N, C-alpha and C positions, 0 to 999 in steps of 0.2 A: 481380815476388814469382809464386811458385807458388800453381797450383791447383789443389780436391780433384781435377776434372775429371786432369791429370799425374799425381798421383802413385797416381790410382784405376788408369790407366796401366800404373805401376810393379805396381802391386797386381796387375794380371789375370795375370802371370808365375808368380804364387806360388800352390803347390799344395800344399805343406806347407809344417812348419815348419821344413824341410830349407834351402828356399827364401830365406828371410827377411834372411840376410845378404847376397846379391846384390839384395832388394827397399831394404835400407838403402839402401846403397851410390847405389843410384838415385834414390833420393827427397834424400840429404844433395847429392847433384851439382843438387838442385835447389832447396836452399833451404833444406829444414825441421832447425830449428837442434833439435825433439824436437815429441813429440804424448801422447796422453793417448787411452786406449782405453776405455771400457765399455764391460764385456761385458754389461749388460742388452739393448744390441741391434748391438753393435756400432759405432754413431754416435762418430767420434774427433775431437778438437782439434786444428791444428798450428801449432804456432809458429814463425817464421821472425825473421827479423833485421827491428828496429826497432822491436819490439811487432807484428810484422803476424799475425793469427791466421785461419784458417776451418779449418768443422768439416762433416764429410761428417753426410748423411741417415744416420736408421738400415736396417740392411742386414737384419733379421729380426723378427720378432715379436716381444715382450719377454720375456728368462728371467728364471726367480725367482733371487737367488742366497743361498746359501745361508746364516745370521748365525751362522756356526759354519764355522770356518774348518779343511782337512785337509790342513797341510805337506806328511805322508809324502806321500798321496796326490796332491795337488796336482804334487808331483816327477813324479813317476811318468807321470803323463800329456803332462808336460812336455815328458821325455825321450822318448815314445813321439811325438810330435807333432813333436821335432827329428828326430827320426830318419825323420821320413816316412809313419808308419805312422796320423795322421789327416788328417782335413782341414781348415782351420780352423775351419768352424761345427761340429764334432765339438768340436773344441781347448774354444771358449767357452763349448760346453753342459758340459766338464768343468770348467772354472772358475767357473762359478757352484755344481757340486755343488759343491766343494770351500769355498765362502768366496770364492771369487776377484772381488773390482767392477772394477778396471780394474787397468791396466800402465801406466806410463808409459815414451818411450825419449827416451832423452837420447842427442843423434847426436854432442855434443862428447864426452863421457865415454864412448862405443858399447857404453851398456848400458842394460838394461830391466829395471825394478824392477816388480814385480806388489804389488799392496795389498789387506787383506781390508776389509768392511765399515767396519769403524772405523779406518780411512785409517792400520792399523798394514803396515811396509813385512814382505811373506811372506818373499819373497827377489829380490835382483839378480843377476843376470849380466852378462856381459859378452858384446856380441857380437863374434863372427872377425871379421876383416876382412882 
C-alpha cells in the first residue's frame, strides 16, 4: 500500500492548480482510490484498496470556514487557481472564505467534489486525464 510520504513526494511537484491533473495521475499509480481534504487545516484522508486508509497531518493553522457558501465567488477562485494564478494555501483561504469545508476526489470517476459545512455538494468537476 501507499504511504503519506509517497503522496507528499508526488504533491511536492504541484505549484498551482494547473499541476493538479498530473498529481492525480501520480497518486492513482500509487494505489490511491479517493481522498478527502479538509480546508480547515488541509489534513487529508487517503483511501486505497481493501479498506486501506491513511491520513496526513495538518498543513497550516486552522482556518475559519464561513457558515454560508458563495458558489459564484468560489467558482471564480477555483478557475483562477486552475489557471495557476494562486498557490495552494491561497486557494484554501479562498475556500474557507466562500464556505467550502472539504473536497473529495474520486480517482475511479476522476472527479473532485466540493462541499459546504452542511454537507451540500457545491460543485463537481471532472479532472482532466
